[in-house]
Each structure stands twice: as C-alpha cells, then as structure tokens.
C-alpha positions, 0 to 999 in steps of 0.5 A: 483379393488379398483381404479375402484370402486372409479372411478365409485363413482366419475362418479356418483357424477359428474352426480348427481351434473350435475343433481342438477345444471340443476334443479337449472337452470331450477327453476331459469329460471322458476322463472325469466319467472314468474317474467317477466310475472307478470311485463308484466301483471302489466304494461299492467293493469296500462297502461289500467287504465291510458288510461281509466282515460285519456279517462274519463278526456277527456270526462269530459273536453269535457262536461264542455267545451260544457256546457261553450260554451252553457252558453257563447252563451246564455249570448251572446244572452241575451247581444244582446237582452239587447243591442237592448232593450237599443238602443230602449229605448235610441231612445225613450228617445231621441224622447221624449226629442226632443218632450219635448223640442219642446213643452217646446219651444212653451209654453215658447214662448206663455208664453213670448208673454202672459206676454208682452200682460199682461204688456201692458194691465197693468194686471198680468197673474193671473188676465188675466186668472183668478183662474179658468184658472190656476186650473186643477180641479184635484179631491182628489181621483186623487191626492191621487192615483197619489201620491200613484203610485209615492210612490210605484215606489219609494218603488220598486226602494228601493227594487231593490237597496236592492236586487242588493246589495245582488246579485252582477254583475247581467247583467241587473242591470244598465239597471234596475236602469236606467229604474226605474230612468226614471220611477220616472222622468216620475211620477214626471213630471206627477204631473206637468201637466197643471201647477199643481205644481204651482196650488198646491203651490198657493192653499197651500199658500192661506190655510196658509194665511187664517189659519194665518189670522184666528189665528190673529183674534182669538188671538186679539179679540175686547173684551177680556172679551167676548171671550172664553179663554184658559190659558197656563203656560209656566213653564213646567219642561223641556228645552227651546226647550221642552217648545216651543213644549209645547206652540205649544201644547197650540196653537193647543188646543186653535185652536181646542177648538176655544179659545183665548190663553193667557199665565198665568200671561203673562209669567212673571214667565218664568224661561228662562227670569227673566222679562217674555216672553213679555220682550224677545219676542212680546206678543202672544195676545193683551189680557193680563192675567189681562184683561180677567177676569170679576169681581169675575170670575176665571179660571177652570181646563181643562175638556171636560165633564159637565158644565165645558166644557162651562166655559169661561176661562179654564186652560190647564195642560201640555200634560203629565198630560192631562187626558181628551184628545181632539180628535184634538191633533196631528196627527189630522187636522182641518176638515174645510181644511181636503179635500183640504189638502188631495188633495194638500199635501202628509202629511196633519198633517205635513203641519198643524203642520208647520203652528203652527211652523210658529206661534211660529216663529212670536211669537218669534220676538225678541224685541229691547233690544234682537236684541242689545244683538245679535248684540254685539255677532255678531260684533266680528264675522263680523269684523274678530276679532275672526275668521281670516279665517272664522268660522263654527259651530252650534247653539243649544238650549239645552233641558237640564233644569239645563244647560239652566236655564236662556236665558235672564237675 
C-alpha cells in the first residue's frame, strides 16, 4: 500500500517536470522566434535606408554631372565665339597692316623722290612746300579732345589691369588686353596723321627759340639804367639744388613783371663760391649790380600795390616770405603763348618750366678754371687708374646746406 502511494507521487512529479520542461522550451522557442523577427525587421529597415541613401546620392550626382555638362557646353560655346572673334580681329589687323605698309611704301617713295627733286633745286623740303603745306591746321579744341580721348583709353587700360589682378583666369583677359593695346596704338597713330607730330615738334621748337630770344634781349638791354630791374639774392638758406630753384623762381618773376634780372652784388656773397657766381659760371646778364643804379637811386622792396609797383628797381624776397604773390607764379603760363601751348602740349606749365630750366642750364656754363677742375677729376677715370673694370655711380648735388657749404673754393 505504501509502495503504491510512492509510485503515484513519482508519476505526478515526472509529469510536473515534463510539463515544466515543455513550457521552458516553448518560452525559449518564442523568444528565439521574436529575436529572429526583430533582426529581420532591423536588417530590412537598414537595407531600405541604404537603398534610399544610394538613390539620393545617385540623383545628386546625376544633377551635378548634368550641371557640369551644361557649364562645359556653355564654356565651349563662349570659347568658340572668342576664337571666331579673335580670328576676325587678327584678319582685320593683318589687312590693316598690309594697307599701312602699302601706304607707307608709297609715302616713302614719294618722300624720297621729293627729296631728290629738292636737292637738285637746291632747296629743302620745308622751303619747297612752305610752312602752310606742313601745317595740318588742327584747332586747339581738336588737339585737346584728341589728348583727352587718348588719356581716357589709358585710364581704362589701367582700370582693366587692376581688375584682372583681382579676378584671375578670366577667359577674356588676354583678348581684352590685346584689344586695349591695339586701341592705344591706333589712338597714338591718330596723333601723327598728316605729319602732325612733326608739326608739333617744330612749332614747340619755334616757341622755345622765340622764348629764349626774348629772354636774351631782356637780360642784355642796351642801357642798364633805362630798363626796369629785379634783383635776386642768391643766399637762400638751403642746399645747392634748392638755391637753383630759387634762381628759377627769380627768372619767372622777372619774366612776368617784364624786368631784367640781376643778382644782388652779382652773386659775390654766394656761400657756394667764395668769389661769387661770376667766378664759377657765366653772368646771367651783361648788366652788373653796380651799373643799374642812377645817381642817388636805391632799390625798393617787392610789392604789387601803390607807387612802389612802378619803381624801377625792386628787390625780390625768397618765395617763403613773399606776401604779395603775383598771379604768374607756377603753374601759370604766359598768356601770349597760352593758346599755342594748349594746342601743342599736354602739360603747358611743364613745358614753360622746362624753358626756365634751360635758362639755368645756359647760365651755369662753367668757366675755364672750372673745366680745368673737372678735367683733373675726370683724368684718372678715363685712364683707368681708379676703375680697372669700369665704374658705375651717381652724381648728387646735395640739398643739405651744412654738408655742401662750398662747391667752389
């Protein structure tokens, strides 16, 4: 009886154990199935995302490729257009050059024939044709407008160069530069039509010759006590070059006031030459300082007002202390030649001041003793005693007063 009870308990226990095992297996199988489903869904979702990303990248790439292809086609069309334009311009330049060479050859032959004819007749080309034949009769307005156009082309060229330096590798840069250079050449050639350049040079030479002829008469009057005089003191407290500028200023004021310029005491107190200006250079006038005064006459201080303005002898101060400034100081030009200079020269004040500088050059012709001093310094350089393999240097007239207190002993 007892054995039967134990047997039943064992059977029940085995059945319970089997039931537990079956439930555990069922739970494990369900968990495993859930894990597989989760992995499948995750892999599927990741695959879909990858496919979408690849699709978007392919679309972006296609769009970029299409855009690049369109830009390339646009650049090709522009390049083809520029090449065609360059070929046309090159052909035009070749044709213009051929025409220019043909006309030049004809003019050269005509010029040579005319020169031969003039030589036989014993006359020059200018005498044969006369001044009127070589005068293009260009008006002042035309010449000023022509120079203004030429300057505007230069300014445009400078502007384009500036822009090209900021924006690199522009496809039309070289063509634009060539076109601007061609335009500048054509504008320059326009200024020489009908031998206009020769005419300008000749007219300016005539103005220069008349100017210096007038100065020569002004500085060398027949009677030194009958003309109006302007005296100029050389000893401005500055360097040699500055003092030469001071002499140029005196010449300009003398010309504007129609007076003969005379150096105070003939420049004998000049601190750059112990014996004076006339010891180193030629006198600037045949009138010496002692010859200009009449008995009991004295010089008056510079002024433009009152009776002193009509004084025969005026003493000009340095420009730094000039209170009563005349209207003919630079950059003014003489009214008598203003129209011609405006027609012939792009910078009339510069031309006028260059003529004054030439006066200084003529006035600074060294005397014999000065030439001897320079010959002594020049001899070793020419003989090669100092420079065995050639020499290179500069000559400077210092503007520092203390460092150049005496040039000529």
